[in-house]
Steps between C-alpha positions, in 0.01 A plus 500: 500500500330796333222647709263492206459135545147483645286191558214442262174543666166337444280702265258741650127415475376728225124461428515527119788251495304265725201518277701435192684213675171355607353517152806325364454229754142455384617423153689196639175321557443439131287195558247695706493778250457257213222319682318826576528598136376162389191519725431849376521386133267208572253750656531733198431205260189415699389861507552533132322174406206553744435854364557432141126455432357737758313809395361776714213740420421804718180701546460817723183603669446838684247468784237763573290561810123566461438877489230751415764760386806353346655841473486579873861532613414440863429131436816283542474173317765339724272565803200337344680204351723243678732407216646204698149351550424551128813317407404203717149506338658494149685181593201331659325195373182687415686705236658186362162331486348787304796498261482120461131533396594757235796293373322169511758344733385185685562397858821312399661814363380738781817461710722576206290794398525654848873428554604684188362842626698754697356828617726791615452857595760757383593730787309824554234403258134366493602257217464123508734328254380159381788286376425158348755243414420237247677272240347684206499877431135511384391288802684728745334813359156337482511382862640831622209687342253248630628540850480880478142487370396254760643722776336815374166311461523363855588841636204661311269236638636555854453878481143470349405252771629734769309796357172301452525377862535854630217628278274227621583570863406874448180398332404270784560783743307751278187298423348495858561866532337568164193279598468692830519828297211398276282403792574824677414696180163330480419580865590862463262538202209382717601703815329840565700812543650549839797418717481116433527566123790726552685236704426236240629726226831551686541121541433460132780753421744287698410182331533657160858622600592143601365339193682763293827411671459130410421584146804725475737214612340256265533743212867567592576125501320453167701781345836356596751418224564129582767444227754257676795605281631496153755311301784728417708233317349191360710180473656431155670194381878524585746474216781325695536259788527636857822316581841668465613250238748222521807732463388744763393215725845344473669836573283554801552147615877530470497830697285351779708188501824698521359698799398166669849353429673807649270478804584129547867570451489777756337278759755230430776753540367628828500150642830383343763459767791507244670826404419561141737781430839642598318771704336232722832334561669836582214596735515158682884494537525880534799477260526568134486233217849503359423288195261268324677202328373442152337165418747239366369410153784263417374234744821482705859602536785525750479695823736769371312724247808673366585397141154352419319561181242718660679783672191635675543282806864594549415864459228479763743352747752780430215751556419349839868504591527859396207605717646310793839664450340847534304405813692645794364219733677239283799706393606565862541136595490315163327186642196364323268215611285348214198306606169366362172520700428127498510196276778477241817714515587431143454857373654641820813295418508642155461847626781458751732361241443760238510791750846361606604495136367859451690623802814323371450668165540841672838397637406396851628195692182297534447210726184285454410294808242217454344496850240253381631204691200281446509461117828662367533480125705795378827316484360252255318752284767767460827501295740483790869442568666436832645812650696608801379448852339801678729693734311389819575136409866552519499633857643279771259240629288500184734310268452142408671394814423799720155399615297200578254564213749621246339479161207291622265789579362787286666725425791263459732754324424373140480786261416484122556760233202547268578606143225756396635547151526862392386607847813366654507264792397481865561268788241239618476342839282200418249377744537151659215298658540526878324323779499804727407787266454762773838427646669522161336836408574662829850374530806717526626380168192601325516848670862534367378425145233769518752749632696471175273789391693730738796488269528785254325449164349170627140381477331203662185337360331233717236258371274371766196258501143641478442722791148383584593131470812501716645743756846473342488838344402666824812359658704701249307831499695644795821465296369548147239761578418588131235258365381455146177314457441291186149396428228432243229756577230255390619223731530692832255682714517857621483377851810283431699805381391704800600213733840483327555869558399467865723201557802672328447823691456319831839323441671833441520488120360722222314393180692676225252414228340217303564330169194355333479218249250301299387144587767242442459257208280212615403675813126548569384855484430631844676213681740520791801367326599213297344188627337695779770395744660768703813291523558488132848619428609751232498347156588650167186569292728559214638153475442347155567152640396335820740565788557295798281623784658519841330306767451616862714358767376147588405565857296179499807303586467623851282311753158615565579594862822684409489872440753616249587873527442688169218268378274795432322493843728742676552761221304764692782588746765577242619842593731556791374808695791722586489791738462833331386352164140467368 
């Protein structure tokens, strides 16, 4: 064997590839994506309809603080005015009451009048922006201006009231001092010259200074510019509606709905236990995906794909066989065990048959062993002809008269030749229903059959029942250590694939790869096999007409107290542990 034959390895985890693979998996949840887009479109329709007759008018007001010198740069307006408090005042009911009086709005329309107003403050400014929403453009502008005027009027009244109160307070403090000054002036005019008159004159000077201070404060307050602010931009009637329009609303709704659908699909993907891509299968089995069988659009056909009208299926089988032939782990021993995870072995049987035909096409001597002794069907579904007996059946003691069991136990020496058309022919050892399946699989005669691969240019393909339904496949792993897993990625869990890898590795075998396929016709998507029964035997999904279905061995003929070996309760201890072997 050429040294360049190297085993195919599982693909390395590359972050861009993983992201692209995950995005492709998201597109599988078309219903969630369609539901998200539908919800978004409904929201877009509602937005477009609800804003179709909505008009918005805006007015801007610049606030001013009272000052006696508006050109003094030392006065910071933001220190004298709390813009947040002024915004709350603009939204208060007192402003709405004043605007309602001006507009002639009654008590029944007061709530609607107040709800249509929004007041915002652009950052780093002393501007209050009055935005009013109404169903009419003229009404929106009229109410916005009314709210602005009401706010400025209330602010002017508040500033005037504050100033008047302070002036009144200074006057109340000044009047007693001024009265005392008048009385003292009269006394001084009647007093003779001397020390007493001089002391009274000094006291008069102090009182005059105090009264002058009060008068200066009052004068300063009365000189203040109390303008509350000015309207920099009066509201005008808008020429178009405030809404984005029905077209833009639908576009926005579709975008938001697509985002929601992708989010829902991602959540569904995170919690989905099934592998949704070839990468997931390869990571779970730690083995490459050797092929993906195309969906059968014809609705049925024979097990052998060679010579069919659609050549894609046969070419896919040839591709899988080619990749196996260049895998050093298979090329060294030329033994292949084909199994399904659980449920039906129908597709696994088709894979085993077509791989045998593909190997025979390359000129190899191929022996296909049907090790499914519970529901064997290959002999009835393949074009066969009786062939010679295997070499081991001609040895002394194994002939028809050489042993007690002779031809009564599997393998009984019966060998059929399968005509694969242009691919050639290969030998088939058909399965036979046996009471003691573990004993038949681990018998010396079965071991001699598998050892046929030791002959030059020989290949042995073994078909076993589902590995998670029965332990039959594990009984063969120590002799057929190369395992090919056939599964529908949407009908098996990642944990099942990991368990298969652990079981096969623990039994001393190696998973060479996986062959994926679409759900079988009539099979529920995401199910565990046809009919949901793990004991369902391999059936041809390609059969145009109903075929007789094999029935399990009728163990019910035994008495209730009698235990029959091989009835499925003792299939755990199948392998014979030998010293020096795993």
